[in-house]
Backbone bond lengths (Angstrom), bond angles and torsions (degrees), N, CA, C in turn:
res aa  C-N    CA-C-N  psi(-1)  N-CA   C-N-CA  omega(-1)  CA-C   N-CA-C  phi
1 M - - - 1.480 - - 1.530 107.88 -
2 L 1.347 115.25 -50.17 1.463 116.06 -176.07 1.540 111.58 -70.65
3 S 1.353 116.08 -27.57 1.511 116.37 177.76 1.506 109.26 -68.18
4 A 1.350 119.52 -33.64 1.467 120.61 176.38 1.520 110.47 -64.72
5 I 1.285 117.80 -39.10 1.462 121.75 176.99 1.512 111.32 -65.56
6 H 1.327 116.00 -43.16 1.474 122.12 179.71 1.535 109.58 -62.67
7 S 1.339 115.40 -45.86 1.463 119.09 179.76 1.544 112.82 -65.20
8 A 1.341 116.17 -40.10 1.453 119.85 177.79 1.527 110.89 -64.11
9 L 1.340 118.09 -43.21 1.474 121.61 178.94 1.517 110.68 -64.56
10 S 1.331 116.78 -37.57 1.461 122.01 175.29 1.527 111.31 -63.36
11 G 1.327 117.16 -44.38 1.441 121.17 176.11 1.494 113.79 -63.61
12 L 1.332 117.16 -39.60 1.464 121.14 176.48 1.528 111.76 -59.66
13 A 1.312 116.68 -44.17 1.489 121.68 -178.27 1.556 108.48 -68.12
14 A 1.318 116.00 -38.63 1.505 119.16 -178.72 1.512 110.11 -68.10
15 F 1.317 118.55 -45.23 1.433 118.62 -179.61 1.566 112.24 -72.47
16 E 1.347 115.40 -27.09 1.469 115.98 171.07 1.481 111.54 -62.63
17 K 1.315 117.60 -41.90 1.480 120.16 176.73 1.539 113.14 -64.70
18 E 1.345 115.32 -35.47 1.469 119.34 177.03 1.505 110.17 -64.27
19 I 1.322 118.91 -42.06 1.465 123.37 178.30 1.524 109.21 -63.69
20 E 1.300 118.09 -43.45 1.467 124.73 179.87 1.570 109.29 -60.58
21 V 1.275 118.52 -48.26 1.467 122.93 -179.80 1.517 112.08 -64.47
22 T 1.309 117.23 -41.65 1.478 122.22 176.96 1.517 110.09 -63.20
23 A 1.322 117.42 -43.84 1.461 121.56 179.92 1.515 109.96 -64.03
24 H 1.308 117.53 -37.76 1.477 119.10 179.73 1.572 110.03 -68.96
25 N 1.321 115.87 -36.25 1.489 119.05 175.28 1.517 111.05 -62.75
26 V 1.283 116.80 -46.31 1.505 121.18 -178.04 1.536 108.95 -64.86
27 A 1.294 118.57 -39.23 1.431 122.38 -179.30 1.523 111.64 -63.12
28 N 1.312 116.78 -25.30 1.473 120.19 -175.38 1.499 111.23 -111.27
29 V 1.321 119.09 21.63 1.457 120.82 -179.10 1.505 113.73 -62.00
30 N 1.321 117.89 -29.48 1.487 122.20 -178.67 1.510 113.01 -101.15
31 T 1.347 118.16 13.51 1.434 122.59 178.80 1.579 108.07 -91.08
32 N 1.313 114.98 117.62 1.459 119.72 -178.30 1.547 110.01 -59.65
33 G 1.325 116.75 133.12 1.458 122.23 175.96 1.517 113.37 79.02
34 F 1.310 119.85 -0.74 1.495 120.04 -178.59 1.526 109.52 -66.45
35 K 1.305 116.42 138.82 1.503 124.88 175.65 1.495 109.38 -109.59
36 K 1.317 115.16 123.62 1.463 120.89 -177.97 1.517 110.24 -70.75
37 S 1.345 114.38 160.77 1.478 123.26 175.39 1.472 109.57 -115.55
38 R 1.348 115.22 157.07 1.433 122.97 178.66 1.524 107.90 -129.45
39 T 1.301 118.14 147.84 1.439 123.38 176.00 1.501 109.20 -107.49
40 E 1.353 116.30 129.00 1.456 121.96 176.45 1.493 107.81 -118.20
41 F 1.299 117.61 137.86 1.470 122.64 -177.86 1.522 105.86 -96.24
42 V 1.306 114.39 130.64 1.494 122.38 177.38 1.517 108.12 -117.52
43 A 1.344 114.41 129.67 1.465 120.46 179.49 1.496 110.07 -67.23
44 V 1.329 117.70 140.65 1.469 122.11 177.81 1.517 107.68 -105.46
45 A 1.342 116.89 143.25 1.442 120.82 -175.46 1.561 112.23 -61.51
46 T 1.315 117.64 -28.00 1.481 121.22 -178.29 1.521 110.59 -86.32
47 G 1.291 120.02 1.83 1.454 125.27 -178.33 1.488 111.56 103.14
48 G 1.289 114.58 148.92 1.487 119.05 -178.59 1.518 111.77 94.72
49 V 1.305 114.50 -171.01 1.486 119.67 -179.99 1.550 108.98 -134.72
50 L 1.311 113.98 162.54 1.431 123.64 178.09 1.523 107.86 -126.48
51 P 1.355 116.72 125.30 1.472 118.08 178.03 1.507 112.09 -80.20
52 V 1.303 117.04 130.50 1.438 123.52 179.31 1.523 108.22 -119.08
53 V 1.314 117.46 118.76 1.475 121.51 -178.08 1.500 108.71 -95.52
54 Q 1.356 113.13 129.73 1.468 120.82 176.90 1.496 111.02 -126.91
55 K 1.348 114.45 143.35 1.484 119.21 -179.76 1.511 108.01 -87.17
56 D 1.332 116.25 137.99 1.462 123.13 176.92 1.563 105.07 -95.11
57 D 1.322 115.47 107.40 1.482 120.34 -178.59 1.510 115.98 -86.98
58 S 1.359 117.44 13.54 1.461 118.85 178.49 1.574 108.97 -65.70
59 A 1.275 114.22 150.85 1.465 119.95 -177.83 1.508 112.48 -75.11
60 G 1.313 114.49 142.03 1.487 119.22 173.77 1.493 108.92 -87.46
61 P 1.302 117.59 175.13 1.446 121.36 -178.00 1.545 109.64 -67.66
62 T 1.306 115.18 150.52 1.479 117.33 179.55 1.536 107.77 -111.44
63 V 1.332 116.53 146.58 1.440 121.77 179.94 1.547 107.03 -134.81
64 L 1.290 115.43 159.58 1.462 122.17 178.36 1.497 107.22 -86.15
65 N 1.355 117.47 118.52 1.470 121.06 179.44 1.585 104.84 -100.10
66 N 1.285 112.80 115.53 1.449 119.51 -174.00 1.551 109.50 -108.85
67 S 1.296 117.74 41.27 1.491 119.18 176.48 1.509 107.37 -102.66
68 G 1.282 114.54 121.88 1.470 119.15 179.11 1.523 109.02 105.07
69 Y 1.326 115.86 -159.25 1.458 122.07 -174.54 1.508 114.85 -84.27
70 N 1.307 115.36 -38.15 1.478 120.36 -176.02 1.523 109.75 -112.09
71 P 1.356 116.94 112.99 1.465 118.73 174.52 1.557 110.54 -65.49
72 A 1.297 115.45 141.38 1.460 119.69 179.21 1.525 111.73 -141.61
73 L 1.312 113.53 151.14 1.480 118.89 175.09 1.522 109.43 -76.59
74 V 1.361 115.35 132.74 1.457 122.00 179.04 1.534 108.87 -121.82
75 E 1.314 115.31 130.91 1.501 118.42 176.61 1.536 106.96 -84.73
76 L 1.317 114.95 130.75 1.450 121.35 177.38 1.541 108.92 -88.56
77 S 1.293 116.48 177.96 1.449 123.70 175.01 1.481 111.15 -62.46
78 N 1.329 118.20 147.49 1.462 119.80 175.23 1.538 114.67 -96.88
79 V 1.351 114.17 20.36 1.456 120.71 -178.85 1.556 108.80 -84.30
80 D 1.336 116.98 132.66 1.448 124.28 177.59 1.546 106.76 -108.64
81 L 1.304 115.49 111.73 1.495 119.20 -176.81 1.557 112.34 -58.70
82 G 1.282 117.80 -32.58 1.501 121.60 177.65 1.555 109.28 -61.27
83 D 1.329 114.01 -50.03 1.513 118.10 177.37 1.515 113.08 -58.08
84 E 1.343 112.70 -43.27 1.480 118.30 -176.01 1.547 108.55 -67.91
85 A 1.261 121.75 -37.29 1.461 125.68 178.39 1.565 108.25 -60.99
86 V 1.264 115.08 -47.40 1.490 120.75 -179.33 1.539 109.02 -63.14
87 N 1.341 117.21 -44.64 1.457 122.23 179.59 1.533 110.84 -60.37
88 Q 1.338 113.81 -41.62 1.467 119.62 179.84 1.552 112.59 -63.92
89 I 1.348 116.63 -41.20 1.419 121.00 176.50 1.484 112.33 -66.19
90 L 1.344 117.69 -45.62 1.462 119.39 178.58 1.544 112.26 -62.60
91 A 1.321 115.65 -39.99 1.462 118.02 176.98 1.499 113.22 -63.34
92 Q 1.323 115.86 -41.36 1.446 122.13 178.99 1.563 109.58 -61.14
93 R 1.294 116.64 -45.65 1.512 120.71 -179.70 1.518 108.56 -68.34
94 G 1.279 120.57 -38.19 1.436 121.24 178.66 1.515 111.42 -66.25
95 F 1.337 115.71 -39.36 1.479 120.15 177.14 1.516 109.67 -62.55
96 E 1.361 116.62 -45.20 1.452 121.62 179.90 1.532 111.86 -61.35
97 A 1.359 116.59 -38.97 1.464 120.60 -178.69 1.544 109.47 -67.58
98 N 1.314 118.27 -42.36 1.465 119.84 178.35 1.519 111.53 -69.63
99 L 1.306 118.80 -33.29 1.452 122.17 173.64 1.522 110.85 -61.59
100 R 1.340 114.78 -44.23 1.497 119.33 -180.00 1.540 109.41 -66.21
101 T 1.314 118.17 -37.56 1.444 119.33 176.69 1.516 112.32 -63.17
102 L 1.339 115.35 -40.71 1.451 121.25 178.36 1.544 109.74 -63.73
103 H 1.284 117.93 -41.29 1.429 122.97 -178.59 1.554 109.83 -67.15
104 T 1.322 117.16 -41.93 1.499 121.80 178.65 1.525 109.64 -65.61
105 A 1.313 120.34 -43.58 1.445 122.30 176.13 1.472 113.72 -60.77
106 D 1.359 115.87 -38.01 1.470 121.56 177.92 1.523 108.99 -65.59
107 E 1.342 118.87 -42.61 1.438 121.04 179.00 1.550 111.75 -64.32
108 M 1.330 115.33 -42.03 1.491 117.93 180.00 1.520 109.64 -64.85
109 L 1.348 117.80 -39.93 1.462 120.70 178.85 1.499 110.33 -65.05
110 G 1.336 118.55 -38.32 1.457 121.81 175.56 1.500 111.98 -64.37
111 T 1.301 118.54 -39.53 1.479 122.17 177.29 1.498 111.60 -63.48
112 I 1.335 115.90 -45.05 1.453 119.88 176.52 1.488 112.80 -58.09
113 L 1.358 115.95 -44.00 1.442 119.68 179.37 1.522 112.79 -67.05
114 D 1.322 117.34 -33.29 1.474 122.56 177.27 1.463 109.11 -68.36
115 M 1.309 120.67 -35.73 1.478 122.19 -177.59 1.529 109.85 -73.17
116 K 1.340 120.16 -24.00 1.455 123.07 178.89 1.507 111.14 -76.65
117 K 1.326 120.04 -17.79 1.472 122.67 -176.29 1.475 111.58 -72.11
């Protein structure tokens, strides 16, 4: 019972980090040279997951910036809003699933305690 609660809390924290990383990527979509980050979930031996954030160093598209006297190539952000929208939806659903697991474990624990009375 407690392992289910521990795993659900771990999942909540991991998906919270995923939502935070995705929001940071979206906030910097128009920042030249910005490199997006990705969250990977790593299983922990004691149960649950640990979010690991990694930077994606792939190049963004380049454009010719013609402001001023010398035109120059400028690298744009490598953030794809379509990917970020999908990641945001998946993280939201994962968060909701872990929240539901936590709620169910809480109800089961309450039922067990009520039976002991």
